[in-house]
C-alpha positions, -999 to +999 in steps of 0.1 A: -308+071-068-279+055-085-297+023-094-304+017-130-340+009-139-340-027-152-372-031-171-378-049-204-395-032-233-427-051-226-431-038-190-450-007-179-429+021-162-446+038-133-445+073-120-440+060-085-408+041-096-395+072-113-401+093-082-381+068-060-354+062-086-343+097-097-361+123-077-391+134-097-409+142-065-425+174-075-426+196-106-402+225-103-379+208-077-361+184-099-327+190-115-309+178-146-296+142-148-276+144-179-259+110-180-255+078-160-247+087-125-258+123-132-224+139-140-190+131-155-178+117-122-209+094-119-215+107-084-252+096-084-260+128-065-293+146-073-285+179-057-319+195-064-337+167-046-348+177-010-380+156-004-368+120-006-352+104+025-353+071+042-381+084+064-403+096+035-396+069+009-420+044+025-448+068+036-450+099+014-451+084-021-481+083-044-487+062-075-489+088-103-489+071-137-476+042-158-466+040-195-457+011-218-426+017-239-418-005-269-432-039-279-426-074-265-400-094-285-379-124-277-348-101-278-362-075-254-335-057-235-334-034-205-337+003-211-308+027-203-307+046-171-333+074-174-320+109-180-338+141-168-341+173-188-363+199-168-377+233-177-378+229-215-403+247-237-420+235-268-453+241-287-472+227-257-456+248-230-430+240-204-420+204-201-399+182-178-387+153-198-374+119-188-355+100-216-347+063-222-330+044-250-337+008-261-318-011-287-333+010-315-355+037-301-352+068-279-383+078-258-390+112-243-418+112-217-435+141-199-425+133-163-456+151-149-482+136-171-467+102-181-473+108-218-448+103-247-437+137-260-417+121-289-398+090-299-372+084-325-362+051-341-328+044-355-318+016-379-296-007-358-281-040-365-276-064-336-238-066-343-215-095-337-221-094-299-259-094-300-283-066-293-273-038-270-290-006-259-280+026-277-262+051-256-275+086-248-261+117-231-273+153-226-248+182-229-244+197-194-266+228-189-251+262-189-244+274-154-255+310-147-243+329-116-272+353-110-254+369-081-223+379-101-214+415-105-190+431-130-160+450-115-162+488-118-152+498-153-151+462-166-165+460-202-199+444-208-195+409-222-205+404-258-240+389-264-239+352-272-245+344-309-280+332-319-285+295-326-275+287-362-302+284-388-311+248-399-290+249-430-259+258-410-263+234-381-238+207-374-234+183-344-218+199-313-229+235-317-265+233-305-264+243-269-260+281-265-279+286-232-312+303-224-341+290-246-319+281-275-322+246-290-308+219-267-295+186-279-295+149-270-266+129-283-273+093-293-247+066-302-265+042-325-255+006-332-236+015-364-210+034-343-223+069-354-232+098-331-265+115-338-279+147-322-316+152-317-334+185-308-343+177-272-378+192-273-390+175-305-366+146-313-359+157-348-324+157-363-305+188-352-285+189-384-307+176-411-281+178-438-255+158-418-275+139-391-247+118-378-209+115-374-188+083-373-174+077-338-167+040-333-152+018-360-175-012-355-211-018-344-231-019-312-204-024-286-205+008-265-210+009-227-228+042-224-218+078-230-201+104-208-196+141-217-171+166-203-169+200-220-173+192-257-158+158-256-180+127-256-165+095-241-174+058-242-158+024-238-160-008-257-158-043-243-165-080-249-140-082-278-167-075-303-154-078-339-148-044-355-148-025-321-115-031-303-116-030-265-107+004-252-117+039-242-128+064-269-133+101-271-147+124-298-144+162-299-177+176-312-164+212-310-139+204-338-156+204-372-133+175-381-147+155-352-113+142-340-115+107-324-089+096-299-087+062-282-068+041-256-067+004-265-069-022-238-062-050-262-078-083-251-087-069-217-122-054-214-130-022-196-155-029-168-187-011-158-222-004-170-215+032-179-189+052-198-156+060-181-154+085-153-141+120-162-127+143-136-103+172-137-092+167-173-085+130-168-104+099-178-106+068-155-115+033-165-113-001-147-100-031-165-110-067-161-089-099-160-063-108-185-026-105-193-009-071-187+015-057-213+033-027-198+052-021-230+019-012-246+004+005-216-021-023-210-028-034-175-053-060-162-073-057-130-063-021-127-076+015-127 
């Protein structure tokens, strides 16, 4: 399940591949897959999946559908790892979506029917390091404990606030649980974070549709999200985007950005840094360590 789908923009994506890759075995049985590796720790564990095993993988699968995303170009790149967003509702009823990003477009596909629900194109430049995929992440779903009981005499919790109206929206305040609007964060090639309404793909905050995150262009290695902090790393010594680990707090209206520079040493990996227990972990490649600056090669 952890394997990234490596398909060019000119290839067709099949329902059978999706089933084997990320557990879309049967409508109603799938769970969220909000980022690369499913969670901030990149565990690669689809806990809701109960049907796929080494015994069933070769005998119980059916070819369901295929869909062509994008157009063939000489610069065609692989898509990002697919993300899963089940049990959404839009004007056409309940939908389970699977989402990909290319170098300039995000695609949302109905995972049952194999039909595009929406797509959104972003103006991207290739940058000094050539074309790269945009990075996407879903905010983790709200966890509801249906078996919880209030202690005798405990006050009833306040009702959650309603979603803000369109003119008051800003990035980072979209997910409020229930059937409220849910967002997909997109890091485009200009280093800016966008948020799209997950069910329709429109800008969540039309008056301010993006926030500056990275200083340079198209150099990010995926997105991770823990709480209200979005994380990424930059590598390959791309001009304008120093190597390092970056975080942006989307709960803060000032969108505070923090970073840890790895100087000439590139962070390694095909996904954003791991986040567990309030700490961020990254692996560095070869180079010259500089302990005085907190920079270490070939290290965690």
